[in-house]
C-alpha positions in Angstrom: -61.5 99.0 -126.5 -57.9 98.0 -125.5 -57.0 97.9 -129.3 -58.6 101.3 -129.9 -56.8 102.8 -126.9 -53.5 101.5 -128.2 -54.1 102.9 -131.7 -55.0 106.3 -130.1 -51.8 106.3 -128.1 -49.8 105.4 -131.2 -51.5 108.2 -133.2 -50.5 110.8 -130.7 -46.8 110.0 -131.3 -47.1 112.0 -134.5 -47.4 115.0 -132.1 -44.9 116.1 -129.5 -45.8 114.5 -126.2 -47.5 116.7 -123.7 -44.8 116.5 -121.1 -42.2 117.5 -123.7 -44.4 120.4 -124.8 -44.6 121.5 -121.2 -40.7 121.5 -121.0 -40.5 123.5 -124.2 -43.0 126.0 -122.8 -40.9 126.4 -119.7 -37.8 127.1 -121.8 -39.7 129.6 -123.9 -41.1 131.3 -120.8 -37.6 131.6 -119.4 -36.4 133.1 -122.7 -39.2 135.6 -122.9 -38.5 136.8 -119.3 -34.8 137.3 -120.3 -36.2 139.3 -123.3 -38.1 141.6 -120.9 -41.6 140.0 -120.9 -43.9 141.1 -118.2 -44.5 137.6 -116.8 -44.6 136.2 -113.3 -42.5 133.1 -113.7 -44.0 131.2 -110.8 -47.6 131.9 -111.8 -47.0 131.0 -115.5 -45.1 127.9 -114.6 -48.0 126.7 -112.5 -50.4 127.4 -115.5 -48.1 125.2 -117.7 -48.3 122.4 -115.1 -52.1 122.7 -114.9 -52.5 122.6 -118.7 -50.6 119.3 -119.0 -53.6 117.2 -119.9 -54.7 119.3 -122.9 -53.0 120.1 -126.2 -55.4 122.9 -126.7 -54.6 124.5 -123.3 -50.8 124.1 -123.9 -51.2 125.7 -127.4 -53.1 128.6 -125.9 -50.2 129.2 -123.5 -47.8 129.0 -126.5 -49.8 131.8 -128.2 -49.5 133.9 -125.0 -45.8 133.4 -125.1 -45.5 134.3 -128.7 -45.2 138.1 -128.3 -46.0 139.0 -124.6 -46.0 142.6 -123.3 -42.8 143.9 -122.0 -42.2 145.1 -118.5 -42.8 148.8 -118.1 -39.2 149.4 -116.9 -37.6 147.4 -119.8 -34.9 149.7 -121.2 -34.2 148.0 -124.5 -35.7 148.1 -128.0 -35.1 144.8 -129.8 -37.0 144.6 -133.1 -37.6 141.5 -135.1 -38.8 142.9 -138.4 -36.2 144.0 -140.9 -37.6 147.5 -141.4 -37.5 148.2 -137.6 -34.0 146.7 -137.4 -32.8 149.1 -140.0 -34.5 152.0 -138.3 -32.9 151.2 -134.9 -29.4 150.7 -136.4 -26.8 153.4 -136.8 -25.8 152.3 -140.3 -27.6 149.6 -142.3 -28.3 150.0 -146.0 -27.7 146.8 -148.0 -28.4 148.7 -151.2 -25.7 151.3 -150.8 -22.9 151.4 -153.3 -20.3 148.7 -152.9 -16.7 150.2 -152.6 -14.4 149.2 -155.5 -12.8 145.8 -154.9 -9.5 144.0 -155.6 -11.3 140.7 -156.2 -8.0 138.8 -156.4 -7.0 139.9 -153.0 -10.5 139.3 -151.7 -10.4 135.7 -153.0 -7.1 135.1 -151.2 -8.5 136.4 -148.0 -11.7 134.3 -148.2 -9.7 131.2 -148.9 -7.6 132.0 -145.8 -10.7 132.6 -143.8 -12.4 129.4 -144.8 -9.3 127.3 -144.0 -8.9 129.1 -140.7 -12.5 128.3 -139.9 -11.9 124.6 -140.7 -8.8 124.4 -138.5 -10.4 126.3 -135.6 -13.4 124.0 -135.7 -11.4 120.8 -135.7 -9.1 122.2 -133.0 -12.1 122.9 -130.7 -14.2 119.7 -131.4 -12.6 117.3 -128.9 -13.2 119.8 -126.0 -16.7 120.9 -127.0 -17.9 120.1 -123.5 -18.4 123.7 -122.2 -15.0 123.9 -120.4 -13.7 127.1 -118.8 -10.3 128.5 -119.3 -9.3 127.3 -115.8 -10.2 123.7 -116.6 -8.4 123.8 -119.9 -5.3 125.4 -118.4 -5.2 122.8 -115.6 -5.4 120.0 -118.2 -2.7 121.6 -120.3 -0.5 122.1 -117.3 -0.5 118.3 -116.7 0.5 117.7 -120.3 2.9 120.7 -120.8 0.8 122.2 -123.5 -0.2 125.7 -122.3 -1.2 127.7 -124.1 -2.3 125.5 -126.9 -0.2 125.6 -130.1 -1.6 122.6 -132.1 -4.4 120.1 -132.3 -5.5 118.5 -129.0 -4.1 115.2 -128.0 -5.7 112.2 -126.3 -3.4 112.8 -123.4 -4.9 116.3 -123.0 -8.4 114.8 -122.9 -7.4 112.3 -120.3 -6.2 115.2 -118.2 -9.3 117.2 -118.7 -11.5 114.2 -117.7 -14.2 114.5 -120.3 -14.4 114.8 -124.1 -16.8 115.3 -127.0 -18.2 112.4 -128.9 -16.3 113.5 -132.0 -12.9 113.2 -130.3 -12.0 109.9 -132.0 -11.7 111.7 -135.4 -10.4 115.0 -134.2 -7.6 114.4 -131.7 -4.1 115.1 -133.0 -3.0 111.5 -133.4 -6.1 110.5 -135.3 -6.8 113.3 -137.7 -6.9 112.1 -141.3 -9.5 114.4 -142.9 -11.8 117.2 -141.9 -14.6 115.6 -139.9 -18.2 116.6 -140.4 -19.5 119.4 -138.2 -22.6 121.6 -138.3 -20.5 124.9 -138.3 -18.9 123.8 -141.6 -22.1 122.5 -143.0 -23.8 125.9 -142.6 -20.9 127.7 -144.3 -21.3 125.4 -147.2 -25.0 125.9 -147.3 -24.5 129.7 -147.3 -22.1 129.2 -150.2 -24.7 127.1 -152.1 -27.4 129.6 -151.6 -25.3 132.5 -152.9 -23.9 130.5 -155.8 -27.5 129.6 -157.0 -29.6 132.6 -156.0 -27.2 135.4 -155.3 -28.2 137.9 -152.6 -31.9 137.5 -153.3 -32.3 134.0 -151.8 -35.6 133.6 -149.9 -36.6 131.7 -146.8 -38.1 129.1 -149.1 -34.7 128.7 -150.9 -33.0 128.3 -147.5 -35.4 125.7 -146.3 -35.2 123.7 -149.5 -31.5 123.7 -149.3 -31.7 122.5 -145.7 -34.3 119.9 -146.5 -32.1 118.4 -149.2 -28.9 118.4 -147.3 -29.4 118.3 -143.5 -30.3 115.2 -141.5 -32.2 116.3 -138.4 -29.5 114.7 -136.2 -27.0 117.2 -137.6 -29.1 120.2 -136.4 -29.8 121.6 -133.0 -32.0 124.3 -131.3 -34.0 126.5 -133.6 -32.6 124.8 -136.7 -34.0 121.4 -135.7 -37.3 123.0 -134.7 -37.7 124.6 -138.1 -36.6 121.6 -140.0 -38.9 119.2 -138.3 -41.9 121.6 -138.2 -41.5 122.5 -141.9 -41.0 118.8 -142.7 -44.4 118.0 -141.3 -46.1 121.1 -142.8 -44.6 120.6 -146.2 -45.3 116.9 -146.5 -45.6 115.9 -150.1 -49.2 114.8 -149.6 -50.3 118.3 -148.7 -50.8 121.4 -150.9 -47.5 123.2 -151.5 -46.8 126.2 -149.3 -43.7 128.3 -148.9 -41.5 128.4 -145.8 -41.8 132.2 -145.5 -45.5 132.0 -145.4 -46.2 129.2 -142.9 -43.3 129.1 -140.4 -43.7 131.4 -137.3 -40.3 131.9 -135.6 -42.0 133.3 -132.6 -44.2 130.3 -131.8 -43.0 127.2 -130.0 -39.4 127.8 -130.7 -37.2 127.4 -127.5 -33.6 128.5 -127.8 -34.5 131.4 -130.2 -31.6 133.5 -129.0 -28.8 130.8 -128.9 -25.7 130.9 -131.2 -27.2 128.7 -133.9 -27.8 131.5 -136.3 -24.4 133.1 -135.6 -22.5 130.0 -136.7 -24.4 130.2 -140.1 -23.1 133.7 -140.9 -19.6 133.1 -142.2 -20.3 132.7 -145.9 -22.2 136.0 -146.0 -19.2 137.8 -144.5 -16.9 136.0 -147.0 -19.0 137.1 -149.9 -19.1 140.8 -149.0 -15.5 142.2 -148.2 -15.9 145.9 -147.7 -19.7 145.8 -147.6 -20.8 145.0 -144.0 -24.3 146.3 -144.7 -24.9 143.7 -147.4 -23.3 141.0 -145.2 -25.5 141.9 -142.3 -28.7 141.8 -144.4 -27.8 138.4 -145.9 -27.1 137.1 -142.4 -30.5 138.6 -141.2 -32.3 136.7 -144.0 -30.8 133.5 -142.9 -30.9 134.0 -139.2 -34.5 135.3 -138.9 -35.9 132.0 -140.2 -35.0 130.4 -136.9 -34.0 133.0 -134.4 -35.0 136.4 -133.0 -33.3 139.3 -131.2 -29.8 138.4 -129.8 -29.8 135.2 -131.9 -30.2 137.4 -135.1 -28.1 140.3 -134.0 -25.2 138.0 -133.3 -25.3 136.6 -136.8 -25.6 140.1 -138.3 -22.6 141.3 -136.2 -20.4 138.4 -137.2 -21.2 138.7 -140.9 -20.4 142.4 -140.8 -17.2 141.9 -138.8 -15.9 139.3 -141.3 -16.8 141.7 -144.2 -15.0 144.6 -142.5 -11.9 142.4 -141.9 -11.9 141.6 -145.6 -11.0 145.2 -146.3 -8.9 145.8 -143.2 -5.1 145.9 -143.0 -3.8 142.9 -141.3 -1.0 144.9 -139.7 -3.6 146.7 -137.5 -2.5 146.1 -133.9 -4.1 145.7 -130.5 -6.8 148.2 -129.8 -6.9 149.4 -133.4 -8.7 146.2 -134.3 -11.4 147.0 -131.8 -12.5 149.8 -134.2 -13.6 147.0 -136.5 -15.8 145.7 -133.7 -17.3 149.2 -133.2 -18.0 149.5 -136.9 -19.6 146.1 -137.1 -21.8 147.1 -134.1 -23.3 150.0 -136.1 -25.0 147.3 -138.3 -27.3 146.1 -135.5 -29.9 147.9 -133.4 -28.1 150.2 -131.0 -30.3 149.8 -127.9 -30.2 146.1 -127.4 -28.8 143.7 -124.8 -26.4 142.4 -127.5 -25.1 145.8 -128.3 -24.7 146.7 -124.7 -22.6 143.5 -124.1 -20.4 144.2 -127.1 -19.7 147.7 -126.0 -19.0 146.6 -122.4 -16.8 143.7 -123.5 -14.9 145.9 -125.9 -14.2 148.5 -123.2 -13.0 145.8 -120.8 -10.7 144.3 -123.4 -9.3 147.6 -124.5 -8.0 148.0 -121.0 -6.5 144.6 -120.7 -2.8 144.1 -120.9 -2.9 140.5 -122.2 -5.3 137.9 -123.4 -5.8 136.2 -120.1 -6.6 139.5 -118.4 -9.1 140.2 -121.2 -10.7 136.8 -120.6 -10.8 137.4 -116.9 -12.7 140.7 -117.4 -15.2 139.1 -119.8 -15.7 135.9 -117.8 -16.0 137.8 -114.5 -19.0 139.7 -116.0 -20.6 137.1 -118.2 -19.7 133.7 -116.6 -23.4 132.7 -116.4 -23.7 132.8 -120.2 -22.1 129.5 -121.1 -22.2 127.2 -124.1 -24.1 128.7 -127.0 -25.5 131.6 -125.0 -23.6 134.2 -127.1 -22.7 137.0 -124.6 -19.5 135.5 -123.0 -18.5 133.9 -126.2 -18.8 137.1 -128.2 -16.6 138.8 -125.6 -14.0 136.1 -125.9 -14.0 136.5 -129.6 -13.4 140.2 -129.3 -10.5 139.3 -126.9 -9.1 137.0 -129.5 -9.3 139.6 -132.2 -7.3 142.1 -130.1 -4.5 139.7 -129.1 -4.1 137.3 -131.9 -0.7 137.5 -133.7 -1.8 135.1 -136.5 -4.6 132.9 -137.5 -3.1 129.8 -136.0 -2.3 131.5 -132.7 -5.7 133.1 -132.6 -7.7 130.0 -133.0 -5.7 128.5 -130.1 -6.5 131.6 -128.0 -10.2 131.2 -128.8 -10.4 127.5 -127.9 -8.4 128.2 -124.7 -11.2 130.5 -123.5 -13.6 127.5 -123.5 -17.5 127.4 -123.9 -18.5 126.4 -127.4 -15.0 125.7 -128.5 -15.6 124.3 -132.0 -18.2 126.9 -133.1 -16.2 129.9 -131.9 -12.9 128.4 -132.9 -14.4 128.3 -136.4 -15.7 131.8 -136.2 -12.3 133.1 -134.9 -10.7 131.4 -137.9 -13.0 133.2 -140.3 -12.5 136.6 -138.7 -8.7 136.3 -138.4 -8.3 134.7 -141.8 -10.1 137.6 -143.4 -8.0 140.1 -141.3 -4.6 138.6 -141.9 -5.1 136.9 -145.3 -2.7 134.2 -146.6 0.5 133.3 -144.8 -0.7 133.3 -141.2 -1.8 129.6 -141.0 1.0 127.1 -141.2 0.9 124.1 -143.4 1.1 121.9 -140.3 -2.5 122.8 -139.6 -3.7 121.8 -143.1 -1.6 118.8 -143.9 -3.3 116.3 -141.5 -6.5 116.6 -143.5 -4.9 115.0 -146.6 -7.0 117.4 -148.7 -10.3 115.7 -147.7 -13.5 117.0 -146.0 -16.0 114.4 -145.0 -19.0 116.6 -144.5 -22.5 115.0 -143.9 -24.5 117.0 -146.5 -26.7 114.7 -148.4 -27.0 116.6 -151.7 -23.5 118.1 -152.0 -20.7 115.9 -153.3 -17.5 117.9 -153.2 -15.1 116.4 -150.7 -11.9 118.1 -151.9 -10.9 120.7 -149.3 -8.9 122.7 -151.8 -11.8 122.7 -154.3 -14.2 123.8 -151.7 -11.9 126.6 -150.5 -11.7 127.8 -154.1 -15.5 127.9 -154.4 -15.7 129.9 -151.2 -13.0 132.2 -152.6 -15.3 132.9 -155.6 -18.1 134.3 -153.6 -17.0 138.0 -153.7 -16.8 137.8 -157.5 -20.3 136.3 -157.6 -21.9 139.0 -155.5 -19.8 141.9 -156.7 -21.1 141.2 -160.2 -24.7 141.6 -159.1 
């Protein structure tokens, strides 16, 4: 009997442990309440606790949390399905005519955007520990480096008092190449999908690309949930199924509104200069595999904003750039929490006299939304867009505002690189990489930074020809 009990215990390790499932359900419950669900948090948490001895009971609770009824007073309309998203958006038609393009100029802008993203990512990596501007400013004050104007030093990290695990490869004195990072991985994956399938890639194409390239340890949040769940479901011993048919993004998926999908949007914006509708649709196809609502709208917004910057004049100044934000916002459902935050942040930043005042206004309203929680971070990105005088100065502004410093440093680099184009990112930012990118993608073997930038630059030609 002891041997049988041991084997039974070992067998259950193929499933998520019940106590971890309970923790996941508590996170999902909190997320659903934030999304307007009509749930009594105390009562439902007690039910999760009481169900702890039974997988069946816990799964029944997961089904209840899949799509619960909304509170009667919930003021937002936040669709998940594409048709409803289109209906609720002011302007969203991916099949509309693409404006004529100067593809040579577009390629130069995409190259600048990708390199800006790389530099912003590496700049932010050593301090990806959810710092605030006040903490970063205090550390910089001790080292005479405020505001930032170059890669972060070990001395700065000593003054800050904490550092990300990646600091060894990404502090100023140690940089020899572009270190691996999930933000950059997803940009490359977006490029691979568009190169192979064009705009008609499917959820199955996406999952296959992930499965061949991404180690689970290089994924977080909804991405890891999907990768592991699909890995079990699509085991080679089972009958073949497609990802779009068998993965339910609404079921047992904590963190479904985090910024994970947003950081996957850059390549779709690169590919569609002047066509924000198409960029938003491509981002939706990618994002909706793992995220819902704010998690998806953020990705659509970023892709649309990058696409709009691709056609914009880099000499636009100050509040004129905020018109790009408003235009990108037309590509997501208008009556959502995300749209409300973007409108509010834009209004606050429009009235700010400098970037620190803009940050103070956004942080004062959204300080509770920290690392990966989108709302404060999207506000700081809008702040960066208004006040940046170049790509290199802008990525420094973005990282100085804290939170998810590498992800939004990368996004800021993409947005500003597409806005300004070449000539706004000094060679001192690129030279330390020695032309090498050491990504961790298993089935992609290009490690030349220049060659990869050139492939990214070819995306508009690939999609414009469709």
